[in-house]
FITOR-316501 format. One record per residue: residue number from 1; x, y, z of N, C-alpha, C, O in turn. Coordinates in nm, 2 decimals. Atoms other than C-alpha are relative to their C-alpha. Example, Ala and Ser with C-alpha at 12.3 -4.5 7.8 and 13.67 -1.06 7.14 Angstrom:
BEGIN
  num     npx     npy     npz    capx    capy    capz     cpx     cpy     cpz     opx     opy     opz
    1    0.09   -0.12    0.00    1.23   -0.45    0.78    0.09    0.12    0.00    0.19    0.12    0.07
    2   -0.09   -0.11    0.00    1.37   -0.11    0.71   -0.08    0.11    0.08   -0.03    0.22    0.09
***
This chain:
BEGIN
  num     npx     npy     npz    capx    capy    capz     cpx     cpy     cpz     opx     opy     opz
    1    0.14   -0.02    0.01   -3.70    7.44    3.24   -0.06    0.01   -0.14   -0.16   -0.05   -0.18
    2    0.04   -0.02    0.14   -3.72    7.55    2.89   -0.01   -0.14   -0.08   -0.09   -0.16   -0.16
    3   -0.01    0.13    0.07   -3.62    7.19    2.78   -0.13   -0.08    0.03   -0.18   -0.14   -0.06
    4    0.12    0.08   -0.04   -3.91    7.03    2.97   -0.13    0.05   -0.07   -0.21   -0.03   -0.11
    5    0.12   -0.06    0.07   -4.17    7.27    2.82    0.00   -0.05   -0.14   -0.11   -0.08   -0.19
    6    0.00    0.04    0.14   -4.06    7.19    2.47   -0.03   -0.15   -0.02   -0.10   -0.19   -0.11
    7    0.03    0.15    0.00   -4.06    6.81    2.54   -0.14   -0.03    0.02   -0.20   -0.12   -0.04
    8    0.14    0.03   -0.04   -4.40    6.82    2.69   -0.09    0.03   -0.12   -0.18   -0.05   -0.15
    9    0.09   -0.04    0.11   -4.56    7.00    2.39    0.02   -0.10   -0.11   -0.08   -0.15   -0.17
   10   -0.03    0.09    0.11   -4.39    6.78    2.13   -0.04   -0.14    0.04   -0.10   -0.22   -0.04
   11    0.04    0.14   -0.05   -4.43    6.46    2.34   -0.15   -0.02    0.00   -0.19   -0.13   -0.03
   12    0.15    0.01   -0.01   -4.80    6.53    2.39   -0.05   -0.02   -0.14   -0.14   -0.10   -0.16
   13    0.05    0.01    0.13   -4.85    6.57    2.02    0.03   -0.14   -0.06   -0.06   -0.20   -0.13
   14   -0.04    0.13    0.05   -4.66    6.25    1.94   -0.08   -0.11    0.07   -0.13   -0.20    0.00
   15    0.08    0.10   -0.07   -4.84    6.06    2.21   -0.15    0.00   -0.05   -0.21   -0.11   -0.06
   16    0.14   -0.01    0.06   -5.18    6.19    2.08   -0.01   -0.07   -0.13   -0.11   -0.13   -0.16
   17    0.00    0.06    0.13   -5.09    6.08    1.73    0.00   -0.15    0.01   -0.07   -0.22   -0.06
   18    0.00    0.14   -0.02   -5.00    5.73    1.85   -0.13   -0.06    0.06   -0.17   -0.17    0.02
   19    0.13    0.04   -0.05   -5.32    5.70    2.05   -0.11    0.00   -0.11   -0.19   -0.10   -0.11
   20    0.10    0.00    0.11   -5.53    5.80    1.75    0.03   -0.12   -0.10   -0.07   -0.18   -0.15
   21   -0.04    0.11    0.09   -5.34    5.55    1.53   -0.04   -0.13    0.06   -0.10   -0.22   -0.01
   22    0.03    0.13   -0.07   -5.39    5.27    1.79   -0.16   -0.01    0.00   -0.20   -0.12   -0.03
   23    0.15    0.01    0.00   -5.77    5.35    1.81   -0.05   -0.03   -0.14   -0.14   -0.11   -0.15
   24    0.03    0.03    0.14   -5.79    5.34    1.43    0.02   -0.14   -0.03   -0.06   -0.21   -0.10
   25   -0.03    0.14    0.03   -5.62    5.00    1.41   -0.10   -0.09    0.08   -0.14   -0.19    0.02
   26    0.10    0.08   -0.08   -5.84    4.86    1.69   -0.14    0.00   -0.06   -0.20   -0.11   -0.07
   27    0.13   -0.01    0.06   -6.15    4.98    1.53   -0.01   -0.07   -0.14   -0.10   -0.14   -0.16
   28    0.00    0.08    0.12   -6.05    4.84    1.19    0.00   -0.15    0.02   -0.07   -0.22   -0.05
   29    0.00    0.15   -0.03   -5.97    4.50    1.33   -0.13   -0.04    0.05   -0.18   -0.15    0.02
   30    0.14    0.04   -0.05   -6.30    4.50    1.52   -0.10   -0.01   -0.11   -0.18   -0.10   -0.11
   31    0.10    0.01    0.11   -6.50    4.58    1.21    0.03   -0.12   -0.09   -0.06   -0.19   -0.13
   32   -0.03    0.11    0.08   -6.31    4.32    1.01   -0.04   -0.13    0.07   -0.09   -0.22    0.00
   33    0.04    0.12   -0.07   -6.37    4.06    1.28   -0.15   -0.02    0.00   -0.20   -0.13   -0.02
   34    0.15    0.00   -0.01   -6.74    4.15    1.31   -0.05   -0.05   -0.14   -0.14   -0.13   -0.14
   35    0.05    0.04    0.13   -6.79    4.12    0.93    0.04   -0.15   -0.03   -0.04   -0.22   -0.10
   36   -0.05    0.14    0.02   -6.59    3.79    0.93   -0.09   -0.10    0.07   -0.12   -0.21    0.02
   37    0.09    0.09   -0.08   -6.82    3.64    1.20   -0.14    0.01   -0.06   -0.21   -0.09   -0.06
   38    0.14   -0.02    0.05   -7.14    3.78    1.04   -0.02   -0.08   -0.13   -0.13   -0.13   -0.15
   39    0.02    0.06    0.13   -7.08    3.63    0.70   -0.03   -0.15    0.01   -0.13   -0.20   -0.05
   40    0.04    0.14   -0.02   -7.08    3.26    0.81   -0.14   -0.02    0.06   -0.21   -0.11    0.03
   41    0.13    0.01   -0.06   -7.39    3.32    1.02   -0.11    0.02   -0.10   -0.21   -0.05   -0.10
   42    0.09   -0.02    0.11   -7.57    3.46    0.72   -0.01   -0.12   -0.09   -0.12   -0.16   -0.14
   43    0.00    0.13    0.08   -7.46    3.15    0.52   -0.08   -0.11    0.06   -0.15   -0.18   -0.01
   44    0.07    0.11   -0.07   -7.60    2.92    0.78   -0.15    0.03    0.00   -0.23   -0.06   -0.02
   45    0.15   -0.03    0.01   -7.94    3.11    0.78   -0.05   -0.03   -0.14   -0.16   -0.08   -0.15
   46    0.05    0.03    0.14   -7.96    3.08    0.40    0.00   -0.14   -0.03   -0.08   -0.19   -0.11
   47    0.00    0.15    0.02   -7.88    2.71    0.42   -0.12   -0.07    0.05   -0.15   -0.18    0.02
   48    0.12    0.06   -0.06   -8.20    2.65    0.62   -0.12    0.00   -0.10   -0.22   -0.06   -0.07
   49    0.11   -0.01    0.09   -8.42    2.74    0.32   -0.04   -0.13   -0.06   -0.16   -0.17   -0.06
   50    0.04    0.13    0.06   -8.40    2.40    0.14   -0.07   -0.09    0.11   -0.17   -0.16    0.07
   51    0.06    0.08   -0.10   -8.48    2.22    0.47   -0.14    0.04    0.04   -0.23   -0.04    0.05
   52    0.14   -0.06   -0.03   -8.77    2.45    0.56   -0.09   -0.03   -0.12   -0.21   -0.06   -0.09
   53    0.08    0.02    0.12   -8.90    2.41    0.20   -0.04   -0.15    0.00   -0.16   -0.18   -0.04
   54    0.03    0.15    0.00   -8.88    2.02    0.23   -0.11   -0.03    0.10   -0.20   -0.10    0.07
   55    0.10    0.02   -0.10   -9.08    2.03    0.55   -0.14    0.05   -0.05   -0.24   -0.01   -0.03
   56    0.12   -0.06    0.05   -9.34    2.26    0.39   -0.06   -0.09   -0.11   -0.18   -0.11   -0.11
   57    0.05    0.08    0.11   -9.36    2.04    0.08   -0.06   -0.13    0.05   -0.17   -0.17    0.00
   58    0.05    0.13   -0.06   -9.41    1.72    0.29   -0.14    0.03    0.06   -0.23   -0.06    0.04
   59    0.13   -0.03   -0.06   -9.70    1.89    0.48   -0.10    0.02   -0.11   -0.22   -0.02   -0.10
   60    0.09   -0.02    0.11   -9.85    2.01    0.16   -0.05   -0.13   -0.07   -0.16   -0.14   -0.11
   61    0.03    0.13    0.06   -9.83    1.66    0.00   -0.10   -0.08    0.09   -0.19   -0.14    0.03
   62    0.09    0.08   -0.09  -10.00    1.51    0.31   -0.14    0.06   -0.01   -0.24   -0.02   -0.02
   63    0.14   -0.06    0.01  -10.29    1.76    0.29   -0.06   -0.02   -0.13   -0.18   -0.05   -0.14
   64    0.05    0.02    0.14  -10.32    1.73   -0.09   -0.05   -0.14   -0.02   -0.14   -0.16   -0.10
   65    0.04    0.14    0.01  -10.34    1.35   -0.06   -0.14   -0.02    0.05   -0.21   -0.11    0.01
   66    0.13    0.01   -0.06  -10.65    1.39    0.15   -0.11    0.09   -0.06   -0.22    0.08   -0.02
   67    0.09   -0.10    0.06  -10.81    1.66   -0.06   -0.10   -0.06   -0.10   -0.07   -0.16   -0.17
   68    0.10    0.04    0.10  -11.13    1.62   -0.26   -0.01    0.10   -0.11   -0.05    0.07   -0.22
   69    0.00   -0.10    0.10  -11.10    1.95   -0.44    0.13    0.09    0.02    0.17    0.12    0.13
   70   -0.12   -0.08    0.00  -10.79    2.15   -0.54   -0.03    0.12   -0.09   -0.08    0.11   -0.20
   71    0.02   -0.12    0.07  -10.82    2.51   -0.65    0.11    0.10    0.02    0.14    0.14    0.13
   72   -0.11   -0.09    0.00  -10.53    2.73   -0.74    0.00    0.09   -0.13   -0.01    0.03   -0.24
   73    0.01   -0.08    0.12  -10.53    3.03   -0.97    0.14    0.01   -0.07    0.24    0.00    0.00
   74   -0.12   -0.02    0.07  -10.27    3.08   -1.24    0.06    0.13    0.03   -0.01    0.23    0.04
   75   -0.08   -0.12   -0.03  -10.00    3.34   -1.15   -0.05    0.06    0.13   -0.04    0.19    0.14
   76    0.04   -0.05   -0.13  -10.14    3.38   -0.80    0.07   -0.09    0.11    0.12   -0.19    0.07
   77   -0.06    0.07   -0.10  -10.01    3.26   -0.47   -0.10   -0.04    0.11   -0.08   -0.03    0.23
   78    0.11    0.05   -0.09  -10.33    3.11   -0.32   -0.03   -0.14   -0.05   -0.06   -0.16   -0.17
   79    0.04    0.14    0.02  -10.41    2.74   -0.30   -0.10   -0.04    0.10   -0.08   -0.03    0.22
   80    0.11    0.05   -0.08  -10.73    2.60   -0.17   -0.02   -0.15   -0.01   -0.04   -0.20   -0.12
   81    0.02    0.14    0.00  -10.76    2.24   -0.07   -0.12   -0.04    0.09   -0.12    0.00    0.21
   82    0.11    0.04   -0.08  -11.09    2.09    0.05    0.01   -0.15    0.03    0.03   -0.23   -0.06
   83   -0.01    0.13   -0.05  -11.07    1.78    0.26   -0.13   -0.03    0.08   -0.21    0.05    0.10
   84    0.11    0.03   -0.09  -11.32    1.59    0.48    0.02    0.07    0.13   -0.08    0.08    0.20
   85   -0.04   -0.07   -0.13  -11.14    1.77    0.77   -0.05    0.14   -0.01   -0.08    0.20    0.10
   86    0.03   -0.14    0.02  -11.22    2.11    0.63    0.07    0.06   -0.12    0.12   -0.01   -0.20
   87   -0.07   -0.07    0.11  -11.08    2.37    0.39    0.13    0.06    0.05    0.13    0.13    0.14
   88   -0.14   -0.05   -0.03  -10.71    2.45    0.39    0.03    0.10   -0.11    0.02    0.07   -0.23
   89   -0.04   -0.11    0.09  -10.59    2.77    0.23    0.15    0.03    0.03    0.19    0.07    0.14
   90   -0.14   -0.04   -0.01  -10.22    2.83    0.16    0.01    0.12   -0.08   -0.03    0.13   -0.20
   91   -0.01   -0.13    0.07  -10.14    3.19    0.07    0.12    0.07    0.04    0.17    0.06    0.16
   92   -0.11   -0.09   -0.03   -9.86    3.44    0.06   -0.05    0.12    0.08   -0.15    0.18    0.04
   93    0.04   -0.11   -0.08   -9.89    3.70    0.33    0.13    0.07    0.05    0.20    0.01    0.14
   94   -0.13   -0.07   -0.03   -9.60    3.95    0.35    0.11   -0.08   -0.06    0.12   -0.10   -0.18
   95   -0.12    0.08    0.05   -9.28    3.75    0.33   -0.01   -0.14    0.05    0.09   -0.22    0.05
   96    0.02    0.14   -0.04   -9.43    3.42    0.45   -0.11   -0.06   -0.09   -0.19    0.01   -0.15
   97    0.11    0.08    0.05   -9.66    3.15    0.31   -0.07   -0.05    0.13   -0.01   -0.12    0.21
   98    0.07    0.04   -0.12   -9.93    3.08    0.57   -0.10   -0.10   -0.04   -0.15   -0.11   -0.15
   99    0.10    0.10    0.02  -10.18    2.80    0.61   -0.12    0.03    0.10   -0.09    0.06    0.21
  100    0.11   -0.03   -0.08  -10.53    2.86    0.73   -0.10   -0.12   -0.01   -0.11   -0.17   -0.12
  101    0.10    0.11    0.00  -10.79    2.59    0.82   -0.14    0.06    0.03   -0.16    0.12    0.14
  102    0.14   -0.05   -0.01  -11.16    2.68    0.77    0.00    0.15    0.03   -0.08    0.20    0.11
  103   -0.01   -0.15   -0.01  -11.06    3.06    0.75    0.02    0.04    0.15   -0.01    0.15    0.18
  104   -0.03   -0.04   -0.14  -10.95    3.06    1.12    0.15    0.00    0.02    0.22   -0.09   -0.01
  105   -0.14   -0.02   -0.03  -10.61    3.19    1.23    0.09   -0.02   -0.12    0.04   -0.03   -0.23
  106   -0.09    0.03    0.10  -10.30    3.13    1.04    0.13   -0.05    0.06    0.17   -0.01    0.17
  107   -0.12    0.06   -0.04   -9.99    2.92    1.07    0.11    0.02   -0.11    0.09   -0.02   -0.22
  108   -0.11   -0.02    0.10   -9.66    3.03    0.90    0.06   -0.13   -0.03    0.10   -0.21    0.06
  109   -0.06    0.12    0.04   -9.53    2.74    0.70    0.13    0.01   -0.08    0.20   -0.08   -0.10
  110   -0.12   -0.03    0.08   -9.26    2.90    0.48    0.04    0.15    0.02   -0.05    0.23    0.00
  111   -0.05   -0.13   -0.02   -9.05    3.21    0.55    0.09    0.05   -0.11    0.14   -0.03   -0.19
  112   -0.10   -0.07    0.09   -8.83    3.46    0.35   -0.05   -0.01   -0.14    0.03   -0.03   -0.23
  113    0.05    0.01    0.13   -9.06    3.44    0.05   -0.02    0.14   -0.07   -0.09    0.22   -0.01
  114    0.02   -0.12    0.07   -9.04    3.72   -0.20   -0.13    0.00   -0.09   -0.21    0.09   -0.08
  115    0.13    0.02    0.08   -9.31    3.59   -0.44   -0.01   -0.15   -0.03    0.08   -0.22   -0.01
  116    0.02    0.14    0.04   -9.46    3.27   -0.56   -0.11   -0.01   -0.10   -0.19    0.08   -0.12
  117    0.10    0.02    0.09   -9.68    3.12   -0.82   -0.05   -0.14    0.03    0.03   -0.24    0.04
  118    0.06    0.13   -0.03   -9.92    2.83   -0.75   -0.11   -0.02   -0.11   -0.20    0.06   -0.13
  119    0.10    0.04    0.10  -10.12    2.65   -1.02   -0.05   -0.14    0.05    0.02   -0.23    0.06
  120    0.06    0.13   -0.04  -10.36    2.38   -0.90   -0.11   -0.04   -0.09   -0.19    0.04   -0.14
  121    0.11    0.06    0.07  -10.59    2.15   -1.08   -0.03   -0.13    0.07    0.02   -0.16    0.17
  122    0.04    0.12   -0.06  -10.76    1.82   -1.01    0.10   -0.11    0.01    0.09   -0.19    0.10
  123   -0.10    0.11    0.00  -10.46    1.61   -1.08    0.15    0.04    0.03    0.23   -0.04    0.05
  124   -0.14   -0.05   -0.04  -10.15    1.83   -1.00    0.00    0.14    0.06   -0.09    0.22    0.04
  125   -0.03   -0.13   -0.06  -10.01    2.12   -0.81    0.14    0.04   -0.04    0.23   -0.04   -0.02
  126   -0.13   -0.06    0.04   -9.73    2.33   -0.96    0.03    0.12    0.08   -0.06    0.21    0.09
  127   -0.04   -0.11   -0.08   -9.55    2.57   -0.73    0.14    0.05   -0.02    0.23   -0.03   -0.03
  128   -0.13   -0.06    0.02   -9.27    2.81   -0.79    0.01    0.11    0.11   -0.07    0.19    0.13
  129   -0.02   -0.09   -0.11   -9.13    3.00   -0.49    0.13    0.08   -0.02    0.24    0.01   -0.04
  130   -0.11   -0.09    0.02   -8.89    3.30   -0.52    0.03    0.05    0.14   -0.05    0.12    0.20
  131   -0.04   -0.04   -0.13   -8.70    3.36   -0.19    0.07    0.13    0.00    0.12    0.17   -0.11
  132   -0.07   -0.13   -0.02   -8.55    3.69   -0.06    0.14   -0.02   -0.03    0.21    0.08   -0.07
  133   -0.14    0.02    0.03   -8.21    3.53   -0.10    0.04   -0.01   -0.14    0.15   -0.02   -0.18
  134   -0.03    0.02    0.14   -8.25    3.49   -0.47   -0.02   -0.14   -0.05   -0.02   -0.17   -0.17
  135    0.01    0.14    0.04   -8.30    3.12   -0.46   -0.15   -0.02   -0.05   -0.24    0.04    0.00
  136    0.13    0.03    0.06   -8.59    2.98   -0.67   -0.02   -0.16    0.01    0.07   -0.23   -0.03
  137    0.03    0.14    0.00   -8.75    2.64   -0.61   -0.13   -0.02   -0.07   -0.23    0.04   -0.04
  138    0.13    0.03    0.07   -9.01    2.49   -0.84   -0.02   -0.15    0.02    0.07   -0.23    0.00
  139    0.03    0.14   -0.02   -9.19    2.17   -0.77   -0.14   -0.03   -0.07   -0.22    0.06   -0.08
  140    0.13    0.04    0.05   -9.48    1.97   -0.92   -0.04   -0.13    0.08    0.04   -0.21    0.10
  141    0.06    0.11   -0.08   -9.70    1.73   -0.72   -0.12   -0.05   -0.08   -0.21    0.02   -0.11
  142    0.12    0.07    0.07   -9.93    1.48   -0.89   -0.09   -0.06    0.11   -0.04   -0.12    0.20
  143    0.10    0.04   -0.10  -10.25    1.40   -0.70   -0.08   -0.11   -0.06   -0.13   -0.11   -0.17
  144    0.08    0.12    0.04  -10.42    1.06   -0.72   -0.14    0.04    0.01   -0.18    0.11    0.10
  145    0.14   -0.03    0.00  -10.79    1.08   -0.80   -0.06   -0.05    0.13   -0.03   -0.15    0.19
  146    0.07    0.04   -0.13  -11.02    1.07   -0.49   -0.09   -0.11   -0.03   -0.15   -0.13   -0.14
  147    0.09    0.12    0.01  -11.21    0.75   -0.43   -0.13    0.02    0.06   -0.22   -0.06    0.06
***
């Protein structure tokens, strides 16, 4: 009987130690797997910025081509385009750039924006966008004179 009592106490301690070690290994592998899966997903999300910016730029070019008046302040993130259709305002709002038509509602056109600078004149629009990911995109658009 004495032998069983000693085995049980020591065996329980050893079994408890193995279970804790197993739990630690499983948790470590789980965390490593989760971080390994999360990193490529973040890369995919960051890769969408150039595509989203291209779509935004194409829409802006289309609106600017129809504009009769272009107004953008230096070192600000507001651009006002007056067309025969109405007045379009592109402005930074939080972490997005939104588009408003005739000061009604707003449509998000670019996301994950940290800051931006828009300079507009009668013949060109210069825009620099700083994204939350650290990426910077600068573009210049030349506008043909209105007829």
